[in-house]
C-alpha positions in Angstrom: 71.5 -9.4 30.6 70.6 -8.1 27.1 68.6 -11.2 26.3 66.5 -10.9 29.4 63.0 -9.3 29.3 62.3 -6.2 31.3 60.9 -8.0 34.4 63.9 -10.2 34.7 66.2 -7.2 34.3 64.4 -5.5 37.2 64.9 -8.6 39.2 68.6 -8.6 38.5 68.8 -4.9 39.3 67.2 -5.6 42.7 70.0 -8.2 43.3 72.7 -5.6 42.4 71.2 -3.0 44.7 71.3 -5.2 47.8 75.0 -4.9 48.5 74.7 -1.1 47.9 72.1 -0.8 50.6 74.1 -3.1 53.0 77.3 -1.1 52.6 75.4 2.2 53.2 73.8 0.9 56.3 77.2 -0.4 57.6 78.9 3.0 57.4 79.8 3.9 61.0 78.8 7.2 62.7 82.4 8.4 62.5 82.1 8.4 58.7 78.5 9.5 58.2 75.8 10.7 60.6 73.3 8.0 61.3 70.4 10.3 60.2 71.9 10.6 56.7 72.5 6.8 56.6 69.0 5.9 57.7 67.4 8.5 55.3 69.5 7.4 52.3 69.0 3.8 53.3 65.3 4.1 53.5 65.0 5.8 50.1 67.3 3.3 48.4 65.6 0.3 50.0 62.1 1.6 49.0 63.4 2.0 45.4 64.8 -1.5 45.5 61.5 -2.9 46.9 59.6 -1.1 44.1 61.4 -3.2 41.5 59.8 -6.2 43.1 56.3 -4.7 42.6 57.1 -3.5 39.0 58.6 -6.7 37.7 55.6 -8.8 38.7 53.1 -6.3 37.3 54.9 -5.9 34.0 55.4 -9.7 33.6 51.7 -10.4 34.2 50.4 -7.5 32.0 52.6 -8.3 29.0 52.7 -12.0 29.4 56.4 -12.0 30.1 56.3 -14.7 32.9 59.3 -17.0 32.6 60.6 -19.9 34.7 63.7 -17.8 35.3 61.6 -15.0 36.7 59.5 -17.3 38.8 62.7 -18.7 40.4 64.8 -15.6 40.6 62.2 -13.2 41.8 61.8 -14.8 45.3 65.5 -15.4 45.4 66.1 -11.7 44.9 63.5 -10.9 47.5 65.4 -13.1 50.0 68.7 -11.4 49.3 67.1 -8.0 49.6 65.4 -8.7 52.9 68.0 -10.9 54.6 70.9 -8.6 53.6 69.2 -5.5 54.9 68.0 -7.2 58.1 71.5 -8.4 58.9 73.0 -5.0 58.3 70.4 -3.5 60.7 71.0 -6.2 63.3 74.7 -5.5 63.2 74.0 -1.8 63.8 71.8 -2.7 66.8 74.5 -4.8 68.3 77.0 -1.9 68.1 75.3 1.3 69.2 78.7 2.7 70.2 79.8 2.5 66.6 76.5 3.5 64.8 74.9 6.1 67.1 71.4 4.6 67.4 70.6 2.7 70.6 67.9 0.1 70.8 66.5 -1.5 73.9 68.5 -4.7 74.6 65.3 -6.8 74.7 64.3 -5.6 71.3 67.8 -6.5 69.9 67.4 -10.0 71.3 63.9 -10.4 69.8 65.1 -8.9 66.5 68.0 -11.4 66.5 65.6 -14.3 67.0 63.4 -13.0 64.2 66.3 -12.7 61.8 67.6 -16.2 62.6 64.1 -17.6 62.1 63.8 -15.8 58.8 67.1 -17.1 57.6 66.3 -20.7 58.6 62.9 -20.4 56.9 64.3 -19.1 53.7 67.0 -21.7 53.6 64.5 -24.5 54.0 62.1 -23.1 51.3 65.0 -22.5 48.9 66.2 -26.0 49.4 62.7 -27.4 48.8 62.4 -25.3 45.6 65.8 -26.6 44.3 64.7 -30.2 45.1 61.4 -29.7 43.2 63.3 -28.3 40.2 65.9 -31.1 40.1 63.5 -34.0 40.8 60.4 -33.0 38.7 61.4 -29.9 36.8 58.7 -28.0 38.7 59.2 -24.3 39.3 56.8 -23.2 42.0 55.8 -19.5 41.8 55.3 -17.5 45.0 51.9 -18.0 46.6 49.8 -15.1 47.9 50.8 -15.9 51.5 54.4 -15.7 50.4 53.8 -12.3 48.8 52.2 -11.1 52.0 55.2 -12.3 53.9 57.5 -10.3 51.7 55.4 -7.2 52.1 55.4 -7.6 55.9 59.2 -7.9 55.8 59.6 -4.8 53.6 57.2 -2.8 55.8 59.2 -3.9 58.9 62.5 -2.8 57.4 61.0 0.5 56.3 59.7 1.0 59.9 63.1 0.2 61.4 64.7 2.9 59.2 62.0 5.6 59.6 60.8 5.2 63.2 64.0 6.7 64.8 63.2 9.9 63.0 59.6 9.8 64.3 61.1 9.2 67.8 63.4 12.2 67.4 60.5 14.4 66.4 58.2 13.2 69.2 60.9 13.6 71.8 61.6 17.1 70.6 57.9 18.1 70.7 57.2 16.3 74.0 60.3 15.7 76.1 58.3 13.4 78.4 57.2 11.2 75.5 56.4 7.8 77.1 57.8 5.6 74.3 61.0 7.5 73.9 63.7 5.2 72.3 61.3 2.3 72.7 60.1 2.1 69.0 56.6 0.5 69.4 56.0 0.4 65.7 59.2 -1.6 65.2 58.1 -4.1 67.9 54.8 -4.5 66.1 56.1 -4.9 62.6 58.8 -7.3 63.7 56.1 -9.5 65.4 53.9 -9.4 62.3 56.9 -10.1 60.0 57.9 -13.2 62.0 54.3 -14.5 62.1 53.8 -14.3 58.3 57.4 -15.6 57.7 56.8 -18.8 59.7 53.2 -19.2 58.5 54.1 -18.9 54.8 57.0 -21.3 55.4 54.9 -24.0 56.9 52.3 -23.5 54.2 54.9 -23.9 51.4 56.4 -27.0 53.0 53.0 -28.6 53.3 52.3 -27.8 49.6 55.6 -28.9 48.2 56.4 -31.9 50.3 53.8 -34.1 48.5 55.8 -33.7 45.2 58.9 -35.3 46.8 59.0 -39.1 46.6 60.2 -40.4 49.9 61.7 -43.5 48.2 64.1 -41.7 45.9 
């Protein structure tokens, strides 16, 4: 760790913070009120996501881009996103344990989205490993992949923050039409899934040509 440059240290810090966020989000209502969990989870996740923005900016500004960083940065992003999404999915499937109830149809859609994201990330990570082992090529994240990551981060932040917005709106307007429906969560989950699949297809198309089919 001491031999790493600052961007790579930030990447590793992001990896270390992922289990902290997951453990926090998996604390049941009997141990800690869901409002405290969601508020603390949102703050910690946003701080974790900021390391993703900082490591890239620092690496480009000070010419500290390394193959380790190009490989580990997207890996850390995957751990951050998938770990948090799975913790949130578990919460949705056990409203009796966690105190926040989501519409059953949203839980099903969210489950499909999480599974799609996991399959996409496994496929792309496998392709990256094949490219490294077969040709020594380390492919940095494309712009579409970065947009995908941003859409996932925005979705997670929305999932953590919108229940507070819902509480406020229900308090101000008891007949609020979208009470406990979470329209912003529906929207961001859809956008996240579109960009996740789109970027995955784009990466597969770009990387497949480097793999010799006769080897």
